[in-house]
C-alpha positions as CSV (number, residue, x, y, z in Angstrom):
1,M,98.1,38.9,126.5
2,F,100.1,40.9,124.1
3,I,100.1,44.8,123.9
4,D,100.5,46.9,121.0
5,S,103.7,48.3,121.4
6,D,102.6,51.9,120.3
7,L,100.2,52.0,123.4
8,I,103.2,51.4,126.0
9,P,104.0,55.2,125.6
10,I,100.3,56.0,126.3
11,F,100.3,54.2,128.9
12,A,103.5,56.0,130.7
13,I,102.1,59.4,130.0
14,G,99.0,58.2,131.6
15,V,100.3,56.7,134.9
16,G,102.7,59.9,135.1
17,L,99.6,62.2,134.8
18,I,97.9,59.8,137.7
19,I,101.1,60.6,139.8
20,A,101.4,64.0,139.0
21,V,97.7,65.0,139.8
22,T,97.6,62.7,142.8
23,T,100.7,64.9,144.3
24,I,99.1,68.5,143.2
25,L,96.0,67.4,144.5
26,S,97.5,65.7,148.4
27,S,99.6,69.0,148.9
28,T,96.6,71.6,147.8
29,I,94.2,69.3,150.2
30,S,97.1,69.5,152.8
31,K,97.6,73.5,152.6
32,T,93.8,73.8,152.5
33,K,93.6,71.8,155.8
34,L,96.5,73.4,157.6
35,T,94.6,77.0,156.7
36,I,91.2,75.9,158.1
37,E,92.8,74.7,161.2
38,Q,94.4,78.2,161.5
39,I,91.5,79.9,161.1
40,R,89.8,77.5,164.0
41,A,92.3,78.2,166.6
42,D,92.4,82.2,165.5
43,A,88.7,82.5,165.9
44,L,88.8,80.0,169.1
45,V,91.4,82.5,170.6
46,K,89.2,85.8,169.5
47,A,86.5,84.0,171.8
48,E,88.5,83.3,174.4
49,E,89.9,86.9,174.4
50,V,86.3,88.2,174.5
51,R,85.1,85.9,177.3
52,A,87.9,87.1,179.2
53,K,87.3,91.0,178.6
54,N,83.2,90.6,179.2
55,Q,84.6,88.9,182.6
56,M,86.8,91.6,184.0
57,E,83.9,94.0,182.7
58,L,81.9,91.9,185.3
59,E,84.0,91.9,187.6
60,K,84.7,95.4,187.7
61,L,81.1,96.1,187.9
62,M,80.3,94.0,190.3
63,R,83.1,95.8,192.9
64,Q,81.4,98.9,192.0
65,E,77.9,97.8,192.8
66,E,79.6,95.9,196.4
67,K,81.3,99.8,197.0
68,L,78.0,101.4,196.0
69,A,76.1,99.1,198.5
70,D,78.5,99.2,201.2
71,G,78.6,103.4,201.0
72,A,74.9,103.0,201.2
73,D,74.8,101.0,204.2
74,R,77.3,103.0,206.1
75,T,74.9,106.3,206.0
76,D,71.3,107.2,206.5
77,E,71.0,109.1,203.1
78,P,69.0,106.7,200.4
79,V,71.7,106.6,197.4
80,Q,70.5,108.2,194.1
81,Y,71.5,106.7,190.8
82,N,69.6,109.2,188.8
83,S,68.9,112.7,190.4
84,Q,67.9,114.0,187.4
85,I,64.6,113.0,185.3
86,P,63.3,114.5,182.7
87,V,60.0,116.3,183.0
88,Q,58.4,115.2,179.7
89,Y,58.9,111.7,181.2
90,G,56.8,112.4,184.4
91,A,59.1,113.6,187.1
92,E,56.6,115.9,188.4
93,R,55.1,112.4,190.1
94,F,58.3,111.4,191.4
95,A,58.9,114.8,193.0
96,Q,57.4,115.6,196.4
């Protein structure tokens, strides 16, 4: 097998280009994967923050309900949650 001496520089340039493109692509792919993982991690952190905030609000509301229920059990008076019902919504039916 005989390779023409004029083709050797072309083969060398081709191999060099393949190596250069492969290096650039692998670097770009690595950076893109890293960016995607950072975005996922940030999303997970935000989701956890929202979950924790919702849990705290729920616990706060539950404590408030317990306080209201404890107050209602200790007195003989019924607890009125909404004492001002507008007339246009039919408050006259409930007023006695």
